[in-house]
PyMOL CGO cylinders between C-alpha atoms (Angstrom):
from pymol import cmd
from pymol.cgo import CYLINDER

trace = [
    CYLINDER, 82.15, -14.44, -92.77, 78.76, -14.65, -91.05, 0.3, 1, 1, 1, 1, 1, 1,
    CYLINDER, 78.76, -14.65, -91.05, 75.60, -14.71, -93.18, 0.3, 1, 1, 1, 1, 1, 1,
    CYLINDER, 75.60, -14.71, -93.18, 74.82, -11.16, -92.07, 0.3, 1, 1, 1, 1, 1, 1,
    CYLINDER, 74.82, -11.16, -92.07, 78.32, -9.97, -93.04, 0.3, 1, 1, 1, 1, 1, 1,
    CYLINDER, 78.32, -9.97, -93.04, 78.04, -11.71, -96.42, 0.3, 1, 1, 1, 1, 1, 1,
    CYLINDER, 78.04, -11.71, -96.42, 74.67, -10.05, -97.08, 0.3, 1, 1, 1, 1, 1, 1,
    CYLINDER, 74.67, -10.05, -97.08, 76.10, -6.64, -96.20, 0.3, 1, 1, 1, 1, 1, 1,
    CYLINDER, 76.10, -6.64, -96.20, 79.10, -7.30, -98.47, 0.3, 1, 1, 1, 1, 1, 1,
    CYLINDER, 79.10, -7.30, -98.47, 76.86, -8.30, -101.41, 0.3, 1, 1, 1, 1, 1, 1,
    CYLINDER, 76.86, -8.30, -101.41, 74.74, -5.19, -100.91, 0.3, 1, 1, 1, 1, 1, 1,
    CYLINDER, 74.74, -5.19, -100.91, 77.72, -2.82, -100.63, 0.3, 1, 1, 1, 1, 1, 1,
    CYLINDER, 77.72, -2.82, -100.63, 79.50, -4.28, -103.67, 0.3, 1, 1, 1, 1, 1, 1,
    CYLINDER, 79.50, -4.28, -103.67, 76.42, -4.49, -105.91, 0.3, 1, 1, 1, 1, 1, 1,
    CYLINDER, 76.42, -4.49, -105.91, 76.94, -2.92, -109.31, 0.3, 1, 1, 1, 1, 1, 1,
    CYLINDER, 76.94, -2.92, -109.31, 75.22, 0.44, -109.70, 0.3, 1, 1, 1, 1, 1, 1,
    CYLINDER, 75.22, 0.44, -109.70, 72.19, -0.08, -111.94, 0.3, 1, 1, 1, 1, 1, 1,
    CYLINDER, 72.19, -0.08, -111.94, 71.80, 2.76, -114.43, 0.3, 1, 1, 1, 1, 1, 1,
    CYLINDER, 71.80, 2.76, -114.43, 68.57, 1.51, -115.93, 0.3, 1, 1, 1, 1, 1, 1,
    CYLINDER, 68.57, 1.51, -115.93, 66.36, -1.53, -116.45, 0.3, 1, 1, 1, 1, 1, 1,
    CYLINDER, 66.36, -1.53, -116.45, 64.38, -2.24, -119.60, 0.3, 1, 1, 1, 1, 1, 1,
    CYLINDER, 64.38, -2.24, -119.60, 62.11, -5.08, -120.58, 0.3, 1, 1, 1, 1, 1, 1,
    CYLINDER, 62.11, -5.08, -120.58, 62.19, -6.93, -123.88, 0.3, 1, 1, 1, 1, 1, 1,
    CYLINDER, 62.19, -6.93, -123.88, 58.83, -8.67, -124.16, 0.3, 1, 1, 1, 1, 1, 1,
    CYLINDER, 58.83, -8.67, -124.16, 58.82, -11.04, -127.09, 0.3, 1, 1, 1, 1, 1, 1,
    CYLINDER, 58.82, -11.04, -127.09, 57.03, -14.39, -127.40, 0.3, 1, 1, 1, 1, 1, 1,
    CYLINDER, 57.03, -14.39, -127.40, 59.24, -17.07, -125.83, 0.3, 1, 1, 1, 1, 1, 1,
    CYLINDER, 59.24, -17.07, -125.83, 61.95, -14.52, -125.04, 0.3, 1, 1, 1, 1, 1, 1,
    CYLINDER, 61.95, -14.52, -125.04, 60.90, -12.22, -122.21, 0.3, 1, 1, 1, 1, 1, 1,
    CYLINDER, 60.90, -12.22, -122.21, 64.13, -10.65, -120.97, 0.3, 1, 1, 1, 1, 1, 1,
    CYLINDER, 64.13, -10.65, -120.97, 65.12, -7.82, -118.70, 0.3, 1, 1, 1, 1, 1, 1,
    CYLINDER, 65.12, -7.82, -118.70, 68.04, -5.70, -119.82, 0.3, 1, 1, 1, 1, 1, 1,
    CYLINDER, 68.04, -5.70, -119.82, 70.03, -4.29, -116.91, 0.3, 1, 1, 1, 1, 1, 1,
    CYLINDER, 70.03, -4.29, -116.91, 72.41, -1.44, -117.68, 0.3, 1, 1, 1, 1, 1, 1,
    CYLINDER, 72.41, -1.44, -117.68, 75.19, -1.28, -115.08, 0.3, 1, 1, 1, 1, 1, 1,
    CYLINDER, 75.19, -1.28, -115.08, 78.08, 1.06, -114.33, 0.3, 1, 1, 1, 1, 1, 1,
    CYLINDER, 78.08, 1.06, -114.33, 81.33, -0.92, -114.49, 0.3, 1, 1, 1, 1, 1, 1,
    CYLINDER, 81.33, -0.92, -114.49, 83.74, 2.02, -114.26, 0.3, 1, 1, 1, 1, 1, 1,
    CYLINDER, 83.74, 2.02, -114.26, 84.93, 0.91, -110.82, 0.3, 1, 1, 1, 1, 1, 1,
    CYLINDER, 84.93, 0.91, -110.82, 85.19, -2.75, -111.83, 0.3, 1, 1, 1, 1, 1, 1,
    CYLINDER, 85.19, -2.75, -111.83, 87.87, -3.13, -114.57, 0.3, 1, 1, 1, 1, 1, 1,
    CYLINDER, 87.87, -3.13, -114.57, 87.57, -6.92, -114.25, 0.3, 1, 1, 1, 1, 1, 1,
    CYLINDER, 87.57, -6.92, -114.25, 84.11, -6.61, -115.84, 0.3, 1, 1, 1, 1, 1, 1,
    CYLINDER, 84.11, -6.61, -115.84, 85.35, -4.86, -118.98, 0.3, 1, 1, 1, 1, 1, 1,
    CYLINDER, 85.35, -4.86, -118.98, 84.82, -8.22, -120.70, 0.3, 1, 1, 1, 1, 1, 1,
    CYLINDER, 84.82, -8.22, -120.70, 81.12, -7.24, -120.79, 0.3, 1, 1, 1, 1, 1, 1,
    CYLINDER, 81.12, -7.24, -120.79, 81.93, -4.52, -123.34, 0.3, 1, 1, 1, 1, 1, 1,
    CYLINDER, 81.93, -4.52, -123.34, 83.81, -6.85, -125.67, 0.3, 1, 1, 1, 1, 1, 1,
    CYLINDER, 83.81, -6.85, -125.67, 82.51, -8.74, -128.69, 0.3, 1, 1, 1, 1, 1, 1,
    CYLINDER, 82.51, -8.74, -128.69, 83.08, -12.39, -127.97, 0.3, 1, 1, 1, 1, 1, 1,
    CYLINDER, 83.08, -12.39, -127.97, 82.02, -15.72, -126.62, 0.3, 1, 1, 1, 1, 1, 1,
    CYLINDER, 82.02, -15.72, -126.62, 81.39, -14.92, -122.95, 0.3, 1, 1, 1, 1, 1, 1,
    CYLINDER, 81.39, -14.92, -122.95, 77.85, -16.26, -123.17, 0.3, 1, 1, 1, 1, 1, 1,
    CYLINDER, 77.85, -16.26, -123.17, 78.63, -19.52, -124.97, 0.3, 1, 1, 1, 1, 1, 1,
    CYLINDER, 78.63, -19.52, -124.97, 78.31, -22.70, -122.89, 0.3, 1, 1, 1, 1, 1, 1,
    CYLINDER, 78.31, -22.70, -122.89, 79.22, -21.08, -119.57, 0.3, 1, 1, 1, 1, 1, 1,
    CYLINDER, 79.22, -21.08, -119.57, 78.09, -22.26, -116.18, 0.3, 1, 1, 1, 1, 1, 1,
    CYLINDER, 78.09, -22.26, -116.18, 76.94, -19.63, -113.71, 0.3, 1, 1, 1, 1, 1, 1,
    CYLINDER, 76.94, -19.63, -113.71, 76.01, -20.08, -110.09, 0.3, 1, 1, 1, 1, 1, 1,
    CYLINDER, 76.01, -20.08, -110.09, 73.22, -17.67, -109.20, 0.3, 1, 1, 1, 1, 1, 1,
    CYLINDER, 73.22, -17.67, -109.20, 71.63, -17.07, -105.82, 0.3, 1, 1, 1, 1, 1, 1,
    CYLINDER, 71.63, -17.07, -105.82, 69.01, -14.67, -104.55, 0.3, 1, 1, 1, 1, 1, 1,
    CYLINDER, 69.01, -14.67, -104.55, 69.47, -12.57, -101.46, 0.3, 1, 1, 1, 1, 1, 1,
    CYLINDER, 69.47, -12.57, -101.46, 67.04, -10.16, -99.85, 0.3, 1, 1, 1, 1, 1, 1,
    CYLINDER, 67.04, -10.16, -99.85, 67.68, -6.69, -98.48, 0.3, 1, 1, 1, 1, 1, 1,
    CYLINDER, 67.68, -6.69, -98.48, 65.29, -5.41, -95.79, 0.3, 1, 1, 1, 1, 1, 1,
    CYLINDER, 65.29, -5.41, -95.79, 62.62, -8.08, -96.38, 0.3, 1, 1, 1, 1, 1, 1,
    CYLINDER, 62.62, -8.08, -96.38, 59.04, -7.19, -95.45, 0.3, 1, 1, 1, 1, 1, 1,
    CYLINDER, 59.04, -7.19, -95.45, 59.86, -3.50, -95.69, 0.3, 1, 1, 1, 1, 1, 1,
    CYLINDER, 59.86, -3.50, -95.69, 58.64, -0.90, -98.19, 0.3, 1, 1, 1, 1, 1, 1,
    CYLINDER, 58.64, -0.90, -98.19, 62.34, -0.45, -99.03, 0.3, 1, 1, 1, 1, 1, 1,
    CYLINDER, 62.34, -0.45, -99.03, 62.85, -4.16, -99.80, 0.3, 1, 1, 1, 1, 1, 1,
    CYLINDER, 62.85, -4.16, -99.80, 65.37, -5.09, -102.47, 0.3, 1, 1, 1, 1, 1, 1,
    CYLINDER, 65.37, -5.09, -102.47, 65.92, -8.37, -104.26, 0.3, 1, 1, 1, 1, 1, 1,
    CYLINDER, 65.92, -8.37, -104.26, 69.56, -9.15, -104.89, 0.3, 1, 1, 1, 1, 1, 1,
    CYLINDER, 69.56, -9.15, -104.89, 71.09, -11.53, -107.40, 0.3, 1, 1, 1, 1, 1, 1,
    CYLINDER, 71.09, -11.53, -107.40, 74.61, -12.86, -106.92, 0.3, 1, 1, 1, 1, 1, 1,
    CYLINDER, 74.61, -12.86, -106.92, 76.24, -14.27, -110.05, 0.3, 1, 1, 1, 1, 1, 1,
    CYLINDER, 76.24, -14.27, -110.05, 79.46, -16.27, -110.02, 0.3, 1, 1, 1, 1, 1, 1,
    CYLINDER, 79.46, -16.27, -110.02, 81.23, -17.81, -112.98, 0.3, 1, 1, 1, 1, 1, 1,
    CYLINDER, 81.23, -17.81, -112.98, 83.70, -20.55, -112.04, 0.3, 1, 1, 1, 1, 1, 1,
    CYLINDER, 83.70, -20.55, -112.04, 85.57, -20.62, -115.34, 0.3, 1, 1, 1, 1, 1, 1,
    CYLINDER, 85.57, -20.62, -115.34, 87.59, -17.95, -117.11, 0.3, 1, 1, 1, 1, 1, 1,
    CYLINDER, 87.59, -17.95, -117.11, 87.16, -15.04, -116.81, 0.3, 1, 1, 1, 1, 1, 1,
    CYLINDER, 87.16, -15.04, -116.81, 85.94, -15.96, -113.26, 0.3, 1, 1, 1, 1, 1, 1,
    CYLINDER, 85.94, -15.96, -113.26, 83.38, -13.19, -112.81, 0.3, 1, 1, 1, 1, 1, 1,
    CYLINDER, 83.38, -13.19, -112.81, 81.54, -12.48, -109.59, 0.3, 1, 1, 1, 1, 1, 1,
    CYLINDER, 81.54, -12.48, -109.59, 79.01, -9.71, -109.27, 0.3, 1, 1, 1, 1, 1, 1,
    CYLINDER, 79.01, -9.71, -109.27, 75.84, -8.80, -107.50, 0.3, 1, 1, 1, 1, 1, 1,
    CYLINDER, 75.84, -8.80, -107.50, 72.85, -6.66, -108.40, 0.3, 1, 1, 1, 1, 1, 1,
    CYLINDER, 72.85, -6.66, -108.40, 70.17, -5.24, -106.09, 0.3, 1, 1, 1, 1, 1, 1,
    CYLINDER, 70.17, -5.24, -106.09, 66.74, -4.40, -107.50, 0.3, 1, 1, 1, 1, 1, 1,
    CYLINDER, 66.74, -4.40, -107.50, 64.70, -2.09, -105.24, 0.3, 1, 1, 1, 1, 1, 1,
    CYLINDER, 64.70, -2.09, -105.24, 61.14, -3.39, -105.54, 0.3, 1, 1, 1, 1, 1, 1,
    CYLINDER, 61.14, -3.39, -105.54, 59.79, 0.12, -105.24, 0.3, 1, 1, 1, 1, 1, 1,
    CYLINDER, 59.79, 0.12, -105.24, 61.23, 0.84, -108.71, 0.3, 1, 1, 1, 1, 1, 1,
    CYLINDER, 61.23, 0.84, -108.71, 61.83, -2.55, -110.32, 0.3, 1, 1, 1, 1, 1, 1,
    CYLINDER, 61.83, -2.55, -110.32, 58.70, -4.57, -109.46, 0.3, 1, 1, 1, 1, 1, 1,
    CYLINDER, 58.70, -4.57, -109.46, 57.57, -4.84, -113.10, 0.3, 1, 1, 1, 1, 1, 1,
    CYLINDER, 57.57, -4.84, -113.10, 61.05, -5.95, -114.18, 0.3, 1, 1, 1, 1, 1, 1,
    CYLINDER, 61.05, -5.95, -114.18, 61.05, -8.66, -111.52, 0.3, 1, 1, 1, 1, 1, 1,
    CYLINDER, 61.05, -8.66, -111.52, 57.66, -9.83, -112.81, 0.3, 1, 1, 1, 1, 1, 1,
    CYLINDER, 57.66, -9.83, -112.81, 59.15, -10.07, -116.32, 0.3, 1, 1, 1, 1, 1, 1,
    CYLINDER, 59.15, -10.07, -116.32, 62.17, -11.95, -114.97, 0.3, 1, 1, 1, 1, 1, 1,
    CYLINDER, 62.17, -11.95, -114.97, 59.82, -14.42, -113.29, 0.3, 1, 1, 1, 1, 1, 1,
    CYLINDER, 59.82, -14.42, -113.29, 58.31, -15.39, -116.68, 0.3, 1, 1, 1, 1, 1, 1,
    CYLINDER, 58.31, -15.39, -116.68, 61.30, -16.99, -118.42, 0.3, 1, 1, 1, 1, 1, 1,
    CYLINDER, 61.30, -16.99, -118.42, 64.20, -16.15, -116.09, 0.3, 1, 1, 1, 1, 1, 1,
    CYLINDER, 64.20, -16.15, -116.09, 66.18, -14.26, -118.74, 0.3, 1, 1, 1, 1, 1, 1,
    CYLINDER, 66.18, -14.26, -118.74, 68.44, -11.40, -117.71, 0.3, 1, 1, 1, 1, 1, 1,
    CYLINDER, 68.44, -11.40, -117.71, 70.94, -9.57, -119.88, 0.3, 1, 1, 1, 1, 1, 1,
    CYLINDER, 70.94, -9.57, -119.88, 73.47, -7.50, -117.95, 0.3, 1, 1, 1, 1, 1, 1,
    CYLINDER, 73.47, -7.50, -117.95, 75.03, -4.80, -120.12, 0.3, 1, 1, 1, 1, 1, 1,
    CYLINDER, 75.03, -4.80, -120.12, 77.63, -2.10, -119.59, 0.3, 1, 1, 1, 1, 1, 1,
    CYLINDER, 77.63, -2.10, -119.59, 75.90, 1.24, -119.39, 0.3, 1, 1, 1, 1, 1, 1,
    CYLINDER, 75.90, 1.24, -119.39, 74.88, 3.77, -120.13, 0.3, 1, 1, 1, 1, 1, 1,
    CYLINDER, 74.88, 3.77, -120.13, 71.61, 2.78, -121.74, 0.3, 1, 1, 1, 1, 1, 1,
    CYLINDER, 71.61, 2.78, -121.74, 71.54, 3.87, -125.38, 0.3, 1, 1, 1, 1, 1, 1,
    CYLINDER, 71.54, 3.87, -125.38, 69.34, 6.90, -125.89, 0.3, 1, 1, 1, 1, 1, 1,
    CYLINDER, 69.34, 6.90, -125.89, 67.93, 5.35, -129.07, 0.3, 1, 1, 1, 1, 1, 1,
    CYLINDER, 67.93, 5.35, -129.07, 67.09, 1.96, -127.55, 0.3, 1, 1, 1, 1, 1, 1,
    CYLINDER, 67.09, 1.96, -127.55, 63.49, 2.05, -128.80, 0.3, 1, 1, 1, 1, 1, 1,
    CYLINDER, 63.49, 2.05, -128.80, 64.74, 2.65, -132.36, 0.3, 1, 1, 1, 1, 1, 1,
    CYLINDER, 64.74, 2.65, -132.36, 66.96, -0.43, -132.21, 0.3, 1, 1, 1, 1, 1, 1,
    CYLINDER, 66.96, -0.43, -132.21, 63.95, -2.75, -132.46, 0.3, 1, 1, 1, 1, 1, 1,
    CYLINDER, 63.95, -2.75, -132.46, 62.63, -2.63, -135.99, 0.3, 1, 1, 1, 1, 1, 1,
    CYLINDER, 62.63, -2.63, -135.99, 59.36, -4.50, -136.41, 0.3, 1, 1, 1, 1, 1, 1,
    CYLINDER, 59.36, -4.50, -136.41, 59.67, -7.88, -134.75, 0.3, 1, 1, 1, 1, 1, 1,
    CYLINDER, 59.67, -7.88, -134.75, 63.36, -8.38, -135.64, 0.3, 1, 1, 1, 1, 1, 1,
    CYLINDER, 63.36, -8.38, -135.64, 64.60, -9.74, -132.30, 0.3, 1, 1, 1, 1, 1, 1,
    CYLINDER, 64.60, -9.74, -132.30, 67.88, -10.96, -133.84, 0.3, 1, 1, 1, 1, 1, 1,
    CYLINDER, 67.88, -10.96, -133.84, 68.60, -7.52, -135.32, 0.3, 1, 1, 1, 1, 1, 1,
    CYLINDER, 68.60, -7.52, -135.32, 67.75, -5.88, -131.98, 0.3, 1, 1, 1, 1, 1, 1,
    CYLINDER, 67.75, -5.88, -131.98, 70.21, -8.18, -130.20, 0.3, 1, 1, 1, 1, 1, 1,
    CYLINDER, 70.21, -8.18, -130.20, 72.91, -7.41, -132.78, 0.3, 1, 1, 1, 1, 1, 1,
    CYLINDER, 72.91, -7.41, -132.78, 72.42, -3.64, -132.42, 0.3, 1, 1, 1, 1, 1, 1,
    CYLINDER, 72.42, -3.64, -132.42, 72.62, -3.87, -128.62, 0.3, 1, 1, 1, 1, 1, 1,
    CYLINDER, 72.62, -3.87, -128.62, 75.86, -5.87, -128.85, 0.3, 1, 1, 1, 1, 1, 1,
    CYLINDER, 75.86, -5.87, -128.85, 77.31, -3.33, -131.30, 0.3, 1, 1, 1, 1, 1, 1,
    CYLINDER, 77.31, -3.33, -131.30, 76.47, -0.52, -128.87, 0.3, 1, 1, 1, 1, 1, 1,
    CYLINDER, 76.47, -0.52, -128.87, 77.23, -2.03, -125.47, 0.3, 1, 1, 1, 1, 1, 1,
    CYLINDER, 77.23, -2.03, -125.47, 79.20, -5.23, -126.05, 0.3, 1, 1, 1, 1, 1, 1,
    CYLINDER, 79.20, -5.23, -126.05, 78.21, -8.81, -125.41, 0.3, 1, 1, 1, 1, 1, 1,
    CYLINDER, 78.21, -8.81, -125.41, 77.17, -8.29, -121.83, 0.3, 1, 1, 1, 1, 1, 1,
    CYLINDER, 77.17, -8.29, -121.83, 76.27, -11.27, -119.72, 0.3, 1, 1, 1, 1, 1, 1,
    CYLINDER, 76.27, -11.27, -119.72, 73.13, -13.18, -120.75, 0.3, 1, 1, 1, 1, 1, 1,
    CYLINDER, 73.13, -13.18, -120.75, 71.80, -15.59, -118.16, 0.3, 1, 1, 1, 1, 1, 1,
    CYLINDER, 71.80, -15.59, -118.16, 68.76, -17.82, -118.04, 0.3, 1, 1, 1, 1, 1, 1,
    CYLINDER, 68.76, -17.82, -118.04, 68.02, -18.60, -114.42, 0.3, 1, 1, 1, 1, 1, 1,
    CYLINDER, 68.02, -18.60, -114.42, 67.34, -22.16, -113.36, 0.3, 1, 1, 1, 1, 1, 1,
    CYLINDER, 67.34, -22.16, -113.36, 63.66, -23.08, -112.89, 0.3, 1, 1, 1, 1, 1, 1,
    CYLINDER, 63.66, -23.08, -112.89, 64.02, -23.22, -109.10, 0.3, 1, 1, 1, 1, 1, 1,
    CYLINDER, 64.02, -23.22, -109.10, 65.35, -19.63, -109.00, 0.3, 1, 1, 1, 1, 1, 1,
    CYLINDER, 65.35, -19.63, -109.00, 62.53, -18.45, -111.27, 0.3, 1, 1, 1, 1, 1, 1,
    CYLINDER, 62.53, -18.45, -111.27, 60.01, -20.16, -109.01, 0.3, 1, 1, 1, 1, 1, 1,
    CYLINDER, 60.01, -20.16, -109.01, 61.53, -18.61, -105.89, 0.3, 1, 1, 1, 1, 1, 1,
    CYLINDER, 61.53, -18.61, -105.89, 61.18, -15.17, -107.45, 0.3, 1, 1, 1, 1, 1, 1,
]
cmd.load_cgo(trace, "trace")
């Protein structure tokens, strides 16, 4: 596959993003990305309660869609080389997700969750109880996929 064909494939197979939220907490700035996994049964593991995020190695790479254009998108390809061997891509249109990309560039934390976004998301954070917020999200949407990008990927962003 040529680089151009691979880019087109990553763009066409990107998970539909249903919403992006930012969790801004000292030493834990994270973007929450709500994705539609209905057409990807292999990603149902995101909705489970489990250990998907414990000591896993992910290979992440950026790709760019229509660079230097007002319609530019930043894509993230994520591949997990151990069970359950997940591969997925996301495309963030800068026109809509610029602030989220700025948040991601702070600490490099991204939490990919099965959508839809809970309608009471704001009510899930009580005071400054970040642990309780995390627990309520997991109860609603499952464990998702929590990734901290490597420093070189954060710097590139």
